[in-house]
C-alpha positions in Angstrom: -11.9 17.4 4.6 -12.3 14.6 2.0 -11.9 11.3 3.8 -12.3 7.6 2.7 -10.9 4.2 1.9 -9.6 3.3 -1.5 -9.1 -0.4 -2.3 -6.6 -1.4 -5.0 -7.4 -4.3 -7.2 -5.5 -5.9 -10.1 -3.6 -9.0 -11.3 -0.1 -9.6 -9.7 2.7 -7.2 -10.7 0.6 -4.4 -12.3 2.2 -1.9 -10.1 -0.3 -1.3 -7.3 2.3 -0.9 -4.6 4.5 1.3 -6.8 1.5 3.4 -7.5 0.9 4.0 -3.8 4.6 4.9 -3.4 4.3 7.4 -6.3 1.3 9.1 -4.7 3.2 9.5 -1.4 6.4 10.6 -3.3 8.4 8.1 -1.2 8.5 4.4 -0.4 5.8 3.3 2.0 5.2 -0.2 0.8 7.6 -2.8 -0.5 8.1 -3.3 -4.2 9.9 -5.9 -6.3 9.9 -7.0 -9.9 8.4 -10.3 -9.0 4.6 -11.1 -8.9 2.7 -11.7 -5.6 5.1 -9.6 -3.5 2.2 -8.2 -1.5 0.7 -11.0 0.5 -1.9 -9.5 2.7 -3.9 -6.3 3.2 -1.9 -3.2 4.2 -3.6 0.1 5.0 -1.5 3.1 4.0 -2.6 6.5 5.2 -2.3 9.6 3.0 -2.9 12.9 4.7 -2.6 16.4 3.3 -4.2 19.8 4.0 -7.7 18.9 2.6 -7.9 15.0 2.7 -7.1 11.8 4.3 -7.2 8.8 2.0 -6.6 5.3 3.4 -5.2 3.2 0.5 -5.8 -0.5 1.0 -3.1 -2.4 -0.8 -4.0 -6.0 -1.6 -2.5 -9.2 -3.1 -2.7 -9.5 -6.8 -5.8 -11.6 -8.0 -4.5 -14.9 -9.3 -5.4 -18.5 -9.6 -4.4 -20.1 -6.3 -1.8 -22.9 -6.5 -1.8 -23.8 -2.7 -3.7 -23.0 0.5 -1.6 -19.9 1.1 -2.7 -18.6 -2.4 -6.3 -19.2 -1.5 -5.9 -17.1 1.7 -4.2 -14.3 -0.3 -7.1 -14.3 -2.8 -9.5 -14.2 0.2 -7.6 -11.3 1.7 -8.0 -9.3 -1.6 -11.7 -10.1 -1.8 -12.4 -9.1 1.8 -10.3 -5.9 1.5 -12.6 -4.6 -1.3 -15.8 -4.9 0.7 -16.8 -1.7 2.4 -14.3 0.6 0.7 -15.5 3.9 -0.7 -13.7 3.5 -4.0 -12.1 0.6 -5.8 -9.0 1.5 -7.9 -8.8 -1.1 -10.6 -5.2 -1.1 -11.9 -4.2 -2.7 -15.2 -0.9 -3.1 -17.0 -0.9 -1.2 -20.3 1.6 -3.7 -21.8 -0.3 -6.9 -20.8 -3.7 -5.4 -21.7 -7.0 -7.1 -20.9 -7.1 -10.9 -20.8 -8.4 -13.8 -18.6 -6.7 -12.6 -15.4 -8.3 -9.2 -15.8 -11.7 -10.8 -16.1 -11.3 -12.5 -12.7 -10.5 -9.1 -11.3 -13.6 -7.6 -13.0 -15.8 -10.2 -11.3 -14.4 -9.3 -7.9 -14.7 -5.6 -8.5 -18.3 -5.8 -9.6 -19.2 -7.9 -6.7 -17.9 -5.2 -4.3 -20.6 -2.8 -5.7 -18.3 0.1 -5.0 -17.6 3.2 -7.0 -14.6 2.3 -9.3 -11.8 4.2 -10.9 -10.0 2.5 -13.8 -6.3 3.1 -14.0 -4.1 1.8 -16.9 -0.6 1.9 -15.5 2.9 1.5 -17.0 1.9 3.6 -20.1 5.5 4.5 -20.5 6.0 1.0 -22.0 3.5 1.3 -24.8 2.1 4.0 -27.2 -0.9 6.1 -26.2 -3.2 4.3 -28.7 -2.6 0.9 -27.1 -3.2 2.4 -23.6 -6.4 4.0 -24.7 -7.6 0.7 -26.2 -6.9 -1.2 -22.9 -8.9 1.5 -21.0 -11.8 1.3 -23.5 -11.8 -2.5 -23.3 -12.0 -2.6 -19.5 -14.6 0.2 -19.2 -17.1 -2.0 -21.1 -16.8 -4.7 -18.4 -16.8 -2.8 -15.1 -19.9 -1.5 -13.4 -20.0 1.8 -11.4 -17.1 3.4 -13.1 -16.7 7.0 -11.9 -13.5 7.9 -13.7 -10.6 6.6 -15.8 -6.9 7.6 -15.9 -3.6 6.6 -17.5 -0.5 6.6 -15.3 3.2 5.9 -15.3 5.0 5.5 -12.0 8.3 5.8 -13.9 7.6 9.2 -15.5 5.0 10.5 -13.0 2.4 11.0 -15.6 -1.2 10.9 -14.4 -0.3 10.6 -10.7 -1.6 14.0 -9.7 -4.6 13.5 -11.9 -5.4 10.3 -10.2 -5.1 11.7 -6.7 -7.5 14.6 -7.6 -10.0 12.2 -9.1 -10.0 10.2 -5.9 -10.5 13.3 -3.8 -13.3 14.5 -6.0 -15.3 11.3 -5.4 -14.8 11.0 -1.6 -17.3 12.3 0.9 -16.5 15.0 3.5 -15.8 13.7 7.0 -13.4 13.6 10.0 -9.9 12.0 9.8 -9.5 8.4 11.0 -5.8 8.7 11.9 -3.3 11.3 13.1 -1.5 13.2 10.3 1.9 11.6 11.1 0.6 8.0 10.9 1.5 6.2 7.6 0.2 2.7 8.3 -2.0 0.9 10.9 0.5 -2.0 10.8 2.8 -2.5 13.8 6.7 -2.0 13.6 7.3 -5.8 13.6 5.1 -6.1 10.4 7.2 -3.3 8.7 10.5 -5.0 9.6 9.2 -8.4 8.3 8.1 -6.9 5.0 11.4 -5.2 4.5 13.3 -8.4 5.1 11.0 -10.2 2.7 11.6 -7.5 0.1 15.3 -8.0 0.3 14.9 -11.7 -0.2 12.8 -11.1 -3.2 15.4 -8.7 -4.7 18.4 -11.1 -4.0 16.9 -14.5 -4.6 15.7 -16.2 -7.8 13.4 -19.0 -8.9 11.0 -20.4 -6.3 13.0 -19.5 -3.1 11.4 -16.0 -2.5 7.9 -17.3 -2.8 8.7 -20.2 -0.5 9.8 -17.9 2.3 7.9 -16.4 5.2 9.3 -13.9 7.7 8.2 -13.8 11.4 9.4 -11.2 13.8 9.7 -13.1 17.1 11.0 -10.3 19.4 11.4 -6.5 19.4 13.2 -5.1 22.5 14.7 -1.7 23.2 18.1 -2.0 24.9 19.6 0.3 27.5 21.9 2.0 24.9 18.8 3.0 22.8 19.3 0.3 20.2 16.3 -1.7 19.1 16.9 -5.4 19.1 14.9 -7.4 16.5 14.9 -11.2 16.3 13.3 -12.5 13.1 12.9 -16.0 11.6 12.8 -16.8 7.9 10.9 -20.0 7.2 11.5 -22.0 4.1 9.9 -25.3 2.8 13.0 -27.3 2.1 16.6 -27.9 3.5 18.0 -27.1 0.1 16.3 -23.6 0.2 17.7 -23.0 3.6 21.3 -23.6 2.3 20.7 -21.2 -0.6 19.2 -18.5 1.7 22.1 -18.7 4.1 24.7 -18.9 1.3 28.3 -19.8 1.3 29.8 -18.9 4.6 26.6 -17.1 5.6 27.2 -14.4 3.0 23.7 -14.3 1.6 21.8 -14.1 5.0 24.3 -11.4 6.1 23.6 -9.4 3.0 19.8 -9.7 3.4 20.2 -8.6 7.1 22.4 -5.7 6.3 20.2 -4.3 3.6 17.0 -4.7 5.7 18.7 -3.2 8.8 19.9 -0.1 6.9 16.4 0.6 5.6 14.7 0.1 8.9 17.3 2.5 10.5 16.6 5.1 7.7 12.9 4.9 8.3 13.0 5.0 12.1 16.0 7.1 12.7 17.1 4.5 15.3 20.0 2.0 15.5 18.8 -1.5 14.9 20.3 -4.9 15.7 18.8 -7.3 13.4 19.2 -11.0 14.4 18.1 -13.4 11.5 17.5 -17.1 11.8 16.5 -19.6 9.0 14.2 -22.6 9.7 12.6 -25.3 7.6 8.8 -25.8 7.8 7.9 -28.3 5.1 4.9 -27.3 3.0 4.0 -24.4 5.2 1.9 -22.9 2.4 -0.5 -25.7 2.7 -1.0 -25.5 6.5 -3.8 -23.2 7.8 -2.4 -22.9 11.3 1.0 -21.5 10.0 -0.6 -19.3 7.5 -3.1 -17.8 9.9 -1.1 -17.5 13.0 2.6 -17.3 12.1 2.4 -15.6 8.8 0.1 -12.9 10.2 -3.1 -13.4 8.2 -5.4 -14.3 11.0 -7.0 -10.9 11.1 -7.4 -10.8 7.3 -9.6 -13.8 7.0 -12.9 -13.6 9.0 
């Protein structure tokens, strides 16, 4: 049984979360077309007949613009320490630039075996993808393999999974076979709500929101009651999020509820509230305790 931890690294929006979903063959982590969707470390557990691979999905490496950005960067850095393999994901279309150099520094400091993956190859010709792979291979230490992938076409996904298995050690499983993530139900619900906000909202509003599940309670009729608060930084954002006649917040709640019900097979009553916390992204207490990053930064 091949067992180990694989930490994903890369700039924002290179497709790390989409890559995990492609490996699983279904959605296990949230995905949007906006950068910095993933905010903290998420362990996702892949189990099959001959392996258990714990994929550590991390925030994209970026230049922090506020305290919350600093904590996301710290979460990504901490997540790569102690993993068996680092999977360095690059965007074939964007190529290798200054943001990638920042990731290279982080990857090399981890001293872990590294697999290079140039993703989104369906957007470019093969020659360009090969050039990106060759360029990054000159910068990264401890490279044990390289692969080209496309989540859209499925190309290279099986090759990547086999490459990971080949370079993991034998051992005992860490988790039961039916366990997909080590995060609690409340975290999953909060992530799905946040995903719908990212899908439906534009400009700065999605990045200014934080979702906190305040209560989860099973009722006598078997329905699960979930009360969640969406925090924004300004009153104007609250109005946009709620929408005219409450239509936007209703749509967010409906889409999130349906997906939670699909995943759990249970009826869900999702109660959403919107509150203003000015400049929450600059306040350590809120970031660490309310946004759920306390365990990430040690």
